[in-house]
LUMDO-971745 format. One line per field, with one value per residue: residue number from 0; residue in one letter; x, y, z of N, C-alpha, C in turn. Coordinates in steps of 0.02 Angstrom, whole numbers, always signed. Layout:
N
num <- (NUM/...)
residu <- (A/...)
n.x <- (X/...)
n.y <- (Y/...)
n.z <- (Z/...)
ca.x <- (X/...)
ca.y <- (Y/...)
ca.z <- (Z/...)
c.x <- (X/...)
c.y <- (Y/...)
c.z <- (Z/...)
***
This chain:
276
num <- (0/1/2/3/4/5/6/7/8/9/10/11/12/13/14/15/16/17/18/19/20/21/22/23/24/25/26/27/28/29/30/31/32/33/34/35/36/37/38/39/40/41/42/43/44/45/46/47/48/49/50/51/52/53/54/55/56/57/58/59/60/61/62/63/64/65/66/67/68/69/70/71/72/73/74/75/76/77/78/79/80/81/82/83/84/85/86/87/88/89/90/91/92/93/94/95/96/97/98/99/100/101/102/103/104/105/106/107/108/109/110/111/112/113/114/115/116/117/118/119/120/121/122/123/124/125/126/127/128/129/130/131/132/133/134/135/136/137/138/139/140/141/142/143/144/145/146/147/148/149/150/151/152/153/154/155/156/157/158/159/160/161/162/163/164/165/166/167/168/169/170/171/172/173/174/175/176/177/178/179/180/181/182/183/184/185/186/187/188/189/190/191/192/193/194/195/196/197/198/199/200/201/202/203/204/205/206/207/208/209/210/211/212/213/214/215/216/217/218/219/220/221/222/223/224/225/226/227/228/229/230/231/232/233/234/235/236/237/238/239/240/241/242/243/244/245/246/247/248/249/250/251/252/253/254/255/256/257/258/259/260/261/262/263/264/265/266/267/268/269/270/271/272/273/274/275)
residu <- (M/K/K/I/F/L/Y/V/L/I/L/F/I/L/I/V/G/I/S/L/Y/V/F/D/T/K/D/N/K/L/L/D/K/K/L/K/E/L/D/Y/V/N/K/K/I/D/Y/F/K/Y/I/N/I/D/R/Y/I/D/Y/K/K/K/N/P/S/I/D/I/I/D/V/V/T/R/V/N/L/N/L/D/Y/P/F/Y/S/N/T/S/I/S/N/V/L/N/K/S/N/I/L/V/N/K/Y/I/Y/L/P/I/D/Y/V/P/N/N/L/E/T/I/D/N/K/Y/T/D/G/N/K/L/L/V/S/D/A/R/I/N/L/E/E/M/A/M/D/A/K/K/E/G/L/N/I/R/V/I/S/A/Y/R/D/Y/N/Y/Q/K/E/L/Y/N/K/Y/V/L/K/D/G/K/D/I/A/D/T/Y/S/A/R/P/G/F/S/E/H/Q/T/G/L/V/I/D/V/D/N/I/N/L/S/Y/E/Q/F/E/S/T/E/E/F/N/W/M/K/N/N/S/Y/K/Y/G/Y/I/L/R/Y/P/E/D/K/E/Y/I/T/G/Y/Y/Y/E/P/W/H/Y/R/Y/V/G/K/K/I/A/K/Y/I/H/D/T/D/I/T/F/D/E/Y/Y/I/R/F/I/E/K)
n.x <- (+2024/+1907/+1921/+1864/+1738/+1689/+1702/+1618/+1505/+1484/+1463/+1354/+1259/+1267/+1238/+1083/+1034/+1065/+967/+846/+818/+824/+698/+613/+609/+581/+440/+400/+399/+307/+176/+168/+169/+20/-25/-39/-86/-220/-234/-191/-256/-278/-208/-296/-399/-445/-487/-446/-403/-274/-271/-377/-325/-305/-421/-512/-424/-459/-627/-626/-566/-661/-772/-758/-803/-832/-809/-651/-642/-771/-764/-679/-787/-859/-808/-764/-887/-917/-961/-923/-933/-1056/-1254/-1280/-1153/-991/-1022/-1033/-1046/-1098/-1038/-1065/-1180/-1303/-1297/-1360/-1282/-1280/-1228/-1339/-1347/-1354/-1243/-1185/-1243/-1353/-1340/-1433/-1520/-1522/-1574/-1614/-1569/-1656/-1796/-1951/-2128/-2214/-2296/-2487/-2540/-2472/-2474/-2518/-2533/-2476/-2303/-2134/-1964/-1818/-1769/-1712/-1755/-1877/-1909/-1895/-1947/-2092/-2085/-2078/-2188/-2287/-2264/-2266/-2404/-2470/-2463/-2558/-2547/-2520/-2429/-2397/-2342/-2328/-2252/-2121/-1994/-1932/-1938/-1782/-1859/-1968/-1975/-1916/-2010/-2094/-2003/-2008/-2133/-2146/-2059/-2126/-2234/-2181/-2060/-1862/-1785/-1844/-1908/-1797/-1785/-1842/-1865/-1794/-1675/-1681/-1594/-1544/-1630/-1658/-1748/-1725/-1657/-1727/-1715/-1800/-1938/-2089/-2218/-2370/-2513/-2630/-2753/-2706/-2653/-2468/-2371/-2451/-2345/-2286/-2357/-2418/-2423/-2357/-2255/-2173/-2183/-2099/-1966/-1914/-1906/-1887/-1733/-1716/-1743/-1686/-1705/-1697/-1719/-1706/-1694/-1651/-1709/-1639/-1559/-1519/-1441/-1334/-1392/-1460/-1604/-1756/-1830/-1890/-2012/-2078/-2027/-1890/-1764/-1678/-1524/-1485/-1471/-1351/-1300/-1410/-1428/-1316/-1329/-1436/-1402/-1284/-1348/-1334/-1303/-1340/-1253/-1164/-1097/-1055/-944/-864/-867/-863/-832/-694)
n.y <- (-2537/-2442/-2367/-2469/-2492/-2377/-2371/-2481/-2433/-2327/-2387/-2469/-2354/-2306/-2423/-2443/-2308/-2299/-2404/-2375/-2284/-2350/-2411/-2294/-2247/-2379/-2372/-2243/-2248/-2324/-2277/-2160/-2221/-2267/-2148/-2125/-2194/-2153/-2009/-1914/-1864/-1832/-1729/-1624/-1600/-1567/-1659/-1783/-1935/-2021/-2124/-2202/-2244/-2361/-2407/-2330/-2352/-2488/-2465/-2383/-2477/-2559/-2488/-2429/-2311/-2196/-2043/-1968/-1899/-1912/-2054/-2053/-1975/-2049/-2165/-2097/-2075/-2197/-2272/-2403/-2499/-2612/-2527/-2510/-2565/-2546/-2441/-2275/-2169/-2010/-1875/-1735/-1644/-1551/-1465/-1374/-1441/-1581/-1731/-1871/-2052/-2191/-2244/-2191/-2162/-2083/-2049/-2170/-2078/-1994/-1830/-1667/-1523/-1358/-1383/-1347/-1300/-1315/-1207/-1228/-1180/-1232/-1371/-1538/-1562/-1539/-1559/-1558/-1458/-1399/-1253/-1150/-1231/-1216/-1093/-1025/-1147/-1088/-962/-1006/-1083/-985/-896/-951/-999/-862/-854/-929/-1071/-1214/-1271/-1439/-1486/-1645/-1744/-1750/-1718/-1855/-1960/-2097/-2218/-2201/-2211/-2351/-2418/-2399/-2428/-2565/-2603/-2582/-2660/-2785/-2755/-2767/-2853/-2861/-2802/-2739/-2642/-2561/-2499/-2382/-2328/-2268/-2373/-2390/-2261/-2223/-2134/-1969/-1923/-1896/-1765/-1704/-1596/-1615/-1619/-1696/-1670/-1629/-1559/-1531/-1567/-1703/-1854/-1858/-1939/-1905/-1786/-1734/-1717/-1584/-1411/-1380/-1433/-1374/-1276/-1271/-1347/-1242/-1134/-1189/-1182/-1056/-1034/-1120/-1227/-1411/-1537/-1713/-1815/-1835/-1896/-2001/-2013/-2120/-2225/-2144/-2088/-2183/-2203/-2222/-2104/-1966/-1857/-1805/-1763/-1651/-1566/-1456/-1377/-1249/-1092/-1065/-1181/-1269/-1170/-1193/-1319/-1343/-1253/-1344/-1431/-1581/-1702/-1690/-1784/-1789/-1643/-1643/-1726/-1655/-1522/-1515/-1628/-1626)
n.z <- (+3008/+3044/+2927/+2828/+2891/+2852/+2699/+2697/+2714/+2629/+2494/+2538/+2549/+2404/+2328/+2380/+2340/+2215/+2202/+2232/+2136/+2026/+2053/+2041/+1950/+1856/+1887/+1876/+1733/+1713/+1755/+1681/+1549/+1583/+1598/+1470/+1410/+1450/+1384/+1436/+1508/+1654/+1650/+1606/+1676/+1849/+1944/+1921/+2003/+2069/+2132/+2065/+1943/+1883/+1870/+1797/+1667/+1665/+1657/+1526/+1437/+1440/+1383/+1250/+1170/+1255/+1307/+1370/+1476/+1553/+1549/+1696/+1768/+1785/+1849/+1965/+2013/+2059/+1968/+1900/+1951/+2026/+2048/+2251/+2289/+2358/+2438/+2564/+2673/+2714/+2717/+2687/+2783/+2822/+2695/+2565/+2456/+2469/+2411/+2374/+2335/+2253/+2298/+2396/+2572/+2699/+2887/+2961/+3084/+3051/+3023/+2933/+2999/+3012/+2972/+2895/+2891/+2723/+2679/+2652/+2543/+2447/+2431/+2455/+2592/+2766/+2731/+2739/+2720/+2727/+2782/+2680/+2558/+2566/+2551/+2426/+2360/+2392/+2339/+2209/+2181/+2192/+2094/+1994/+1979/+1982/+1844/+1799/+1856/+1941/+2052/+2170/+2296/+2367/+2401/+2512/+2632/+2701/+2836/+2895/+2922/+2868/+2725/+2739/+2733/+2630/+2524/+2555/+2542/+2386/+2359/+2389/+2304/+2167/+2172/+2203/+2130/+2035/+2099/+2166/+2037/+2032/+2168/+2284/+2420/+2579/+2681/+2563/+2509/+2434/+2480/+2604/+2647/+2641/+2545/+2441/+2321/+2280/+2146/+2091/+1964/+2039/+1991/+1904/+1918/+1999/+1913/+1764/+1744/+1642/+1553/+1570/+1575/+1678/+1698/+1578/+1620/+1725/+1679/+1602/+1695/+1853/+1881/+1912/+2059/+2125/+2098/+2027/+1897/+1937/+1913/+1777/+1586/+1493/+1558/+1653/+1667/+1719/+1865/+1904/+1921/+1826/+1736/+1800/+1797/+1905/+1993/+2101/+2162/+2264/+2252/+2257/+2187/+2096/+2057/+2001/+1878/+1809/+1789/+1717/+1611/+1554/+1550/+1597/+1735/+1918/+1987/+1915/+1913/+2053/+2063/+1983/+2034/+2169/+2251/+2223)
ca.x <- (+1952/+1860/+1889/+1847/+1678/+1670/+1686/+1570/+1451/+1453/+1438/+1291/+1223/+1258/+1174/+1012/+1026/+1050/+918/+794/+835/+790/+649/+587/+628/+518/+393/+383/+390/+242/+141/+187/+119/-42/-64/-29/-171/-314/-227/-151/-329/-239/-182/-339/-468/-431/-530/-419/-362/-228/-284/-416/-271/-328/-515/-514/-404/-500/-690/-597/-579/-743/-832/-708/-838/-853/-758/-616/-666/-840/-729/-650/-816/-889/-768/-764/-940/-921/-1007/-897/-970/-1161/-1277/-1282/-1096/-948/-1043/-998/-1102/-1099/-971/-1097/-1232/-1334/-1288/-1391/-1243/-1260/-1243/-1364/-1365/-1327/-1176/-1167/-1319/-1359/-1364/-1488/-1532/-1510/-1640/-1591/-1567/-1704/-1844/-1996/-2195/-2197/-2359/-2545/-2549/-2421/-2473/-2577/-2568/-2416/-2268/-2080/-1919/-1780/-1776/-1690/-1763/-1962/-1928/-1872/-2022/-2150/-2077/-2059/-2246/-2342/-2262/-2307/-2465/-2483/-2488/-2632/-2510/-2514/-2386/-2413/-2293/-2371/-2219/-2048/-1944/-1943/-1876/-1779/-1908/-2042/-1905/-1899/-2071/-2113/-1976/-2024/-2190/-2136/-2008/-2194/-2261/-2137/-1995/-1812/-1741/-1898/-1906/-1737/-1763/-1902/-1875/-1729/-1680/-1672/-1543/-1520/-1662/-1622/-1814/-1720/-1602/-1791/-1721/-1844/-2007/-2120/-2270/-2436/-2536/-2677/-2793/-2680/-2579/-2405/-2346/-2460/-2357/-2240/-2417/-2464/-2400/-2359/-2225/-2161/-2146/-2046/-1943/-1888/-1917/-1875/-1682/-1707/-1769/-1607/-1703/-1665/-1764/-1659/-1667/-1690/-1727/-1588/-1478/-1528/-1352/-1280/-1452/-1496/-1669/-1808/-1840/-1966/-2030/-2134/-1963/-1842/-1694/-1647/-1458/-1478/-1491/-1289/-1271/-1445/-1411/-1252/-1343/-1487/-1371/-1257/-1401/-1289/-1342/-1326/-1192/-1076/-1082/-1052/-892/-819/-855/-892/-802/-636)
ca.y <- (-2575/-2402/-2352/-2504/-2487/-2307/-2376/-2534/-2399/-2278/-2445/-2473/-2305/-2299/-2464/-2406/-2247/-2343/-2464/-2326/-2236/-2385/-2416/-2267/-2217/-2388/-2339/-2185/-2240/-2363/-2217/-2115/-2261/-2276/-2120/-2103/-2232/-2101/-1963/-1870/-1840/-1776/-1616/-1588/-1599/-1552/-1703/-1833/-1962/-2055/-2202/-2226/-2258/-2442/-2435/-2283/-2406/-2547/-2429/-2349/-2524/-2595/-2422/-2370/-2249/-2124/-1966/-1995/-1850/-1941/-2083/-2028/-1920/-2114/-2196/-2083/-2091/-2269/-2321/-2448/-2561/-2613/-2493/-2514/-2574/-2510/-2373/-2220/-2113/-1969/-1825/-1671/-1643/-1518/-1410/-1385/-1480/-1612/-1778/-1925/-2091/-2281/-2261/-2146/-2139/-2044/-2112/-2196/-2057/-1922/-1788/-1596/-1442/-1294/-1402/-1309/-1327/-1290/-1156/-1291/-1189/-1266/-1436/-1578/-1559/-1558/-1574/-1525/-1442/-1365/-1172/-1121/-1269/-1215/-1020/-1053/-1165/-1059/-911/-1026/-1086/-915/-865/-993/-972/-784/-882/-970/-1149/-1242/-1349/-1435/-1524/-1725/-1761/-1677/-1725/-1914/-1998/-2193/-2269/-2203/-2247/-2407/-2454/-2367/-2471/-2625/-2598/-2592/-2734/-2835/-2782/-2784/-2878/-2803/-2772/-2655/-2579/-2507/-2445/-2301/-2331/-2290/-2400/-2326/-2224/-2212/-2098/-1902/-1859/-1876/-1752/-1624/-1538/-1644/-1610/-1730/-1612/-1639/-1487/-1537/-1608/-1743/-1897/-1855/-2005/-1883/-1711/-1711/-1691/-1526/-1339/-1354/-1471/-1366/-1193/-1290/-1359/-1179/-1115/-1204/-1165/-957/-1039/-1165/-1331/-1455/-1605/-1744/-1879/-1845/-1907/-2046/-2031/-2165/-2257/-2105/-2088/-2262/-2196/-2200/-2046/-1941/-1798/-1742/-1751/-1576/-1577/-1406/-1347/-1198/-1057/-1067/-1234/-1275/-1116/-1207/-1389/-1296/-1241/-1389/-1518/-1620/-1721/-1652/-1800/-1750/-1578/-1663/-1759/-1623/-1458/-1510/-1667/-1626)
ca.z <- (+3033/+3023/+2858/+2786/+2884/+2814/+2638/+2664/+2721/+2587/+2466/+2540/+2517/+2335/+2296/+2396/+2328/+2150/+2196/+2224/+2067/+1944/+2058/+2044/+1838/+1836/+1934/+1824/+1652/+1718/+1750/+1616/+1514/+1610/+1594/+1383/+1388/+1482/+1346/+1478/+1550/+1719/+1650/+1570/+1738/+1920/+1985/+1928/+2070/+2046/+2137/+2029/+1894/+1862/+1861/+1738/+1613/+1634/+1625/+1467/+1366/+1432/+1374/+1228/+1138/+1295/+1324/+1425/+1529/+1554/+1612/+1753/+1822/+1810/+1886/+1999/+2054/+2076/+1900/+1895/+2022/+2049/+2123/+2282/+2296/+2348/+2479/+2583/+2734/+2671/+2751/+2697/+2805/+2818/+2648/+2507/+2382/+2483/+2344/+2377/+2262/+2258/+2307/+2449/+2596/+2738/+2954/+3002/+3137/+2999/+2998/+2934/+3017/+3004/+2928/+2904/+2871/+2672/+2678/+2634/+2475/+2398/+2464/+2485/+2676/+2804/+2690/+2768/+2690/+2757/+2764/+2606/+2489/+2588/+2553/+2359/+2310/+2411/+2288/+2141/+2139/+2190/+2026/+1930/+2035/+1951/+1779/+1817/+1848/+2032/+2060/+2216/+2344/+2353/+2460/+2537/+2685/+2713/+2868/+2858/+2943/+2798/+2664/+2729/+2743/+2577/+2508/+2566/+2502/+2328/+2349/+2379/+2243/+2115/+2179/+2224/+2055/+1996/+2143/+2168/+1974/+2018/+2224/+2336/+2486/+2662/+2674/+2513/+2458/+2440/+2502/+2708/+2657/+2641/+2484/+2375/+2317/+2202/+2111/+2017/+1989/+2081/+1929/+1861/+1956/+1972/+1856/+1732/+1780/+1604/+1506/+1621/+1560/+1761/+1672/+1541/+1647/+1774/+1657/+1598/+1766/+1913/+1912/+1962/+2117/+2149/+2086/+1957/+1874/+1988/+1872/+1681/+1520/+1465/+1612/+1682/+1683/+1793/+1915/+1946/+1936/+1796/+1719/+1871/+1764/+1953/+2043/+2094/+2218/+2273/+2241/+2266/+2117/+2078/+2045/+1979/+1833/+1791/+1783/+1674/+1553/+1509/+1524/+1667/+1803/+1977/+2019/+1892/+1958/+2123/+2071/+1956/+2062/+2240/+2308/+2231)
c.x <- (+1899/+1852/+1866/+1767/+1663/+1655/+1635/+1478/+1432/+1450/+1396/+1246/+1215/+1220/+1118/+983/+1004/+992/+845/+767/+803/+728/+589/+542/+574/+439/+355/+372/+307/+182/+144/+154/+35/-78/-85/-83/-225/-288/-203/-208/-307/-213/-239/-406/-417/-465/-516/-381/-325/-225/-321/-375/-300/-378/-515/-485/-471/-570/-673/-615/-645/-785/-792/-730/-887/-801/-711/-605/-741/-820/-716/-719/-844/-880/-772/-826/-951/-957/-989/-900/-1033/-1154/-1282/-1212/-1042/-966/-1006/-1043/-1037/-1060/-1010/-1157/-1239/-1301/-1336/-1335/-1237/-1273/-1286/-1383/-1363/-1272/-1156/-1245/-1311/-1393/-1415/-1548/-1550/-1566/-1607/-1589/-1647/-1755/-1901/-2083/-2187/-2273/-2420/-2559/-2532/-2422/-2527/-2602/-2488/-2344/-2195/-2007/-1888/-1762/-1782/-1719/-1870/-1960/-1948/-1943/-2074/-2172/-2103/-2165/-2290/-2316/-2274/-2404/-2511/-2488/-2546/-2604/-2524/-2471/-2375/-2366/-2353/-2314/-2155/-1992/-1972/-1910/-1866/-1833/-1976/-2042/-1905/-1986/-2123/-2084/-2018/-2084/-2187/-2080/-2054/-2221/-2244/-2055/-1936/-1786/-1801/-1915/-1854/-1723/-1792/-1893/-1815/-1731/-1689/-1623/-1514/-1550/-1667/-1728/-1805/-1651/-1656/-1752/-1747/-1941/-2044/-2196/-2301/-2438/-2618/-2735/-2769/-2644/-2518/-2373/-2365/-2413/-2312/-2294/-2453/-2412/-2357/-2276/-2182/-2137/-2097/-1973/-1890/-1875/-1867/-1786/-1665/-1733/-1723/-1654/-1706/-1728/-1690/-1645/-1714/-1681/-1660/-1532/-1495/-1463/-1297/-1344/-1453/-1574/-1705/-1810/-1899/-1970/-2070/-2046/-1890/-1811/-1684/-1561/-1438/-1454/-1390/-1293/-1324/-1463/-1349/-1267/-1392/-1440/-1312/-1295/-1345/-1312/-1291/-1260/-1133/-1061/-1031/-974/-804/-792/-837/-834/-719/-593)
c.y <- (-2491/-2382/-2402/-2508/-2418/-2312/-2424/-2472/-2357/-2338/-2452/-2428/-2318/-2348/-2454/-2355/-2268/-2375/-2408/-2290/-2264/-2401/-2351/-2246/-2300/-2388/-2308/-2190/-2291/-2332/-2171/-2161/-2279/-2197/-2094/-2142/-2195/-2052/-1892/-1836/-1790/-1689/-1575/-1549/-1613/-1601/-1761/-1882/-2028/-2136/-2240/-2255/-2311/-2409/-2369/-2335/-2454/-2509/-2420/-2403/-2564/-2539/-2385/-2302/-2184/-2090/-1994/-1951/-1872/-2006/-2083/-2017/-1971/-2169/-2176/-2064/-2163/-2314/-2381/-2512/-2543/-2553/-2533/-2557/-2542/-2434/-2356/-2219/-2053/-1909/-1756/-1667/-1590/-1456/-1447/-1440/-1539/-1685/-1862/-1989/-2171/-2278/-2227/-2119/-2077/-2080/-2110/-2149/-1978/-1870/-1701/-1525/-1400/-1332/-1389/-1332/-1280/-1250/-1204/-1272/-1222/-1333/-1479/-1595/-1584/-1579/-1522/-1528/-1400/-1279/-1172/-1144/-1236/-1133/-1027/-1061/-1119/-995/-942/-1029/-1045/-888/-894/-993/-897/-791/-918/-1042/-1162/-1310/-1347/-1504/-1583/-1763/-1745/-1710/-1794/-1942/-2079/-2227/-2257/-2216/-2305/-2436/-2431/-2414/-2528/-2625/-2598/-2633/-2791/-2851/-2806/-2838/-2826/-2754/-2719/-2637/-2546/-2465/-2387/-2286/-2340/-2313/-2368/-2321/-2194/-2155/-2013/-1872/-1856/-1820/-1681/-1559/-1552/-1644/-1671/-1668/-1668/-1559/-1471/-1587/-1667/-1778/-1874/-1882/-1958/-1796/-1693/-1692/-1620/-1477/-1321/-1377/-1417/-1297/-1202/-1319/-1273/-1146/-1122/-1169/-1118/-995/-1079/-1253/-1374/-1523/-1679/-1787/-1875/-1898/-1938/-2013/-2092/-2214/-2187/-2116/-2172/-2276/-2212/-2143/-2017/-1864/-1711/-1739/-1698/-1573/-1495/-1396/-1295/-1162/-1054/-1107/-1251/-1206/-1163/-1288/-1387/-1296/-1295/-1450/-1597/-1649/-1702/-1731/-1788/-1685/-1570/-1673/-1683/-1561/-1451/-1563/-1670/-1574)
c.z <- (+3027/+2964/+2809/+2831/+2840/+2748/+2627/+2682/+2646/+2501/+2474/+2514/+2469/+2320/+2315/+2339/+2230/+2145/+2161/+2161/+2003/+1967/+2033/+1979/+1834/+1856/+1878/+1769/+1653/+1718/+1699/+1577/+1513/+1587/+1508/+1360/+1398/+1450/+1379/+1516/+1627/+1713/+1609/+1632/+1790/+1961/+1978/+1991/+2040/+2059/+2111/+1940/+1854/+1840/+1801/+1673/+1597/+1615/+1533/+1406/+1372/+1387/+1323/+1171/+1207/+1314/+1387/+1472/+1592/+1590/+1683/+1807/+1836/+1859/+1936/+2091/+2067/+2015/+1889/+1928/+2025/+2079/+2184/+2333/+2330/+2376/+2545/+2598/+2695/+2720/+2753/+2725/+2811/+2751/+2602/+2436/+2415/+2430/+2406/+2332/+2311/+2283/+2378/+2497/+2678/+2815/+2940/+3040/+3101/+3008/+3002/+2984/+2975/+2947/+2959/+2868/+2811/+2695/+2624/+2574/+2438/+2399/+2461/+2554/+2703/+2783/+2726/+2732/+2740/+2733/+2703/+2543/+2509/+2527/+2475/+2312/+2331/+2336/+2228/+2143/+2170/+2122/+1991/+1934/+1982/+1854/+1750/+1829/+1930/+2036/+2158/+2238/+2367/+2410/+2462/+2573/+2698/+2771/+2868/+2865/+2881/+2739/+2668/+2725/+2650/+2525/+2507/+2546/+2411/+2296/+2348/+2367/+2182/+2117/+2181/+2178/+2016/+2042/+2161/+2113/+1981/+2113/+2270/+2382/+2534/+2671/+2636/+2469/+2493/+2477/+2573/+2699/+2648/+2592/+2444/+2364/+2257/+2207/+2084/+2042/+1991/+2026/+1889/+1900/+1929/+1919/+1790/+1715/+1698/+1541/+1523/+1576/+1650/+1721/+1667/+1579/+1717/+1744/+1624/+1662/+1838/+1930/+1916/+2004/+2165/+2143/+2004/+1942/+1918/+1950/+1806/+1626/+1471/+1513/+1653/+1746/+1727/+1881/+1934/+1938/+1840/+1779/+1765/+1843/+1833/+2013/+2045/+2154/+2200/+2279/+2246/+2181/+2096/+2027/+2003/+1907/+1783/+1755/+1739/+1607/+1508/+1506/+1565/+1723/+1885/+2018/+1992/+1903/+2012/+2108/+2004/+1974/+2150/+2269/+2274/+2264)
***
């Protein structure tokens, strides 16, 4: 009786083992087929997410002209979803490399640490930034001043409620769809990080900043102080915002230089080097 039981047990183990092997082999073949469709991009980059593999394939089919590495970057950014869908709360607070966009938002009560008042010589009055951003902003504005240029901050830190009032005003004026192209919904605004400035040159409106010498100077020098043009031209499909030549974001000098040299957005940098 014991021998029969032992034989049955051995047979059962063999059947289970063979079944697992067959299923595992099928799974591996299916996975390899999918990776082949993606040109084995998983071997080329270290931010490939196997959990997103079907999304990569779907996005690639819908956008066959896009480089496969960009496909992975965009899907990891959730760009295969409509803006303001599949959102998540930021888990990187009080750091200069925090990402806030139309998929990642801040807590309602979030107030960054180390907010400091910007020297009024460089603002239109009472503006706040996180300490490192303030120090580098003032150095940048001072160096520009030596060349006869005026970089004046007209907007910096905004809390949730301020952004809510601002956004609702724009919605009443232009409607929600249009407002979403140029104004962030409350909680989704970078200004709440205390790392962002909107600037003018005192003489012209911020909306005319691109036509100024100050803009040209910022374009060539802002990265040296850790600032980037956050919403560049022809990148709306990634950032979700129209081109804003007056809107600059502090990310630190190392990151700013890389973004300046490679002409990518902070969103792309975040996925490729920070999130992973």
